[in-house]
N, C-alpha and C positions, 0 to 999 in steps of 0.2 A: 361520579364514577368515571366519566370521560377524562377529567383532569388527572386522575391517578394513572391513566394509561399512556399519557403523553411522555415522550422521552425528554429528559432534561439535557440541556447543553452544558458544557463545562463552565460557562460563565454564570449559570443559574445558582450555583452553590458558592456562597462566600467562603473565602479562605481566611482562617484566623491569622491576623497579622503577626503575632508572636511566633506561631509555628512556621509561617512562611519565612520569617527572618532567621529562625534557628536553622532551617534547612538550607537557606541561602548561605549562611555563614559556614555550615558544614561543607558545602560545595567549594566555597572559596578557600577554606583552610586545607581541605584535602588537595586541591589543585596547587596551592602554594607549597605544601609539603612534598608533593610528587616532583614539582619543578626544582626545589632547592635542596632536597635531601636525596642523594643518589641511591642510598639503600632502600628508599621507599619506592623505587622503580622496579624492584626485584620481586622474588617469590619468597613467601614465608612458609615454613614447613606445615604449620597448623591451619592457616587460612587461605593459602594460595597466592595468586597474583595480587599484589598490594594496590596498584592503580585501580583495579576493579572496585575494591572496597573503599578506597579513599576518594575517588572521583566519580566513577560510573554509577555506583549504587546511590550515593547522595543525589546525583543528577536525576536518576530514575525516580527516586522518592519525591523530588521536587516536582517532576512532571506528573506523577500520580497525585500529588497534593492538589494540582490544578486540573484534575479530571482528565488527564491524557489529552489536553487540548493541542490541536495541530494548527499551524498557521493557515489562515484563510487564503484562498486563491484570489488573485487580483481580478477585478471585474474587467471584462473585455473593453477595449477602447470604444468610445461612442461612434467614431467615424470609421469603424472597421469595414474592410472591403467585403462584399457579399461572397459567400462561399461558392465555389465553382463546382457545379454538379457534372458528373460525367455524361457525355452525350449518349442518348439511347440509340441503338441501331433501329432502323426502320424496316429492314428486311426480316424475313422469317429465319428461324434457326436453320443452319445448314443440315442437309440430309445426305446420307451416304449414297453414292452412285452405284447403280447395279452394274455388275460386270457382264460383259457379253458372253453368253454360253454357260453362265453359272446356274446351277440348279438351286431352286429355293430350298433352304434348309427346313426340314420339317421338325427336327428336334425329336423329343420323346413323343410328342403328340402325333407325329406322322408315321410312327412305326406301328405295325400290327402286332398284337400279342398272340402267341400261340404257335 
């Protein structure tokens, strides 16, 4: 039961090589068409902006085929400098000074009802 609940990483799922090659070729063909054919950079009345359908959507399909894998962050260098922590103040928190001749405010608790 525990094995079914673990999350799979994108590399756990093998990608069929023929499907991967087909999507890669679609990305390459769409990119070449957009670069070489000026009318492919425009808008079509029925489907909209053509570079979206010729380049961006095949790229998104290729990314989805690989499980939306993102590049891994590089490990920090081994000889990294220790992080500098801010110095803590040793004194207490500052208090307001009382003004000479000021009445203490009683607020609502200091008033009498009636």
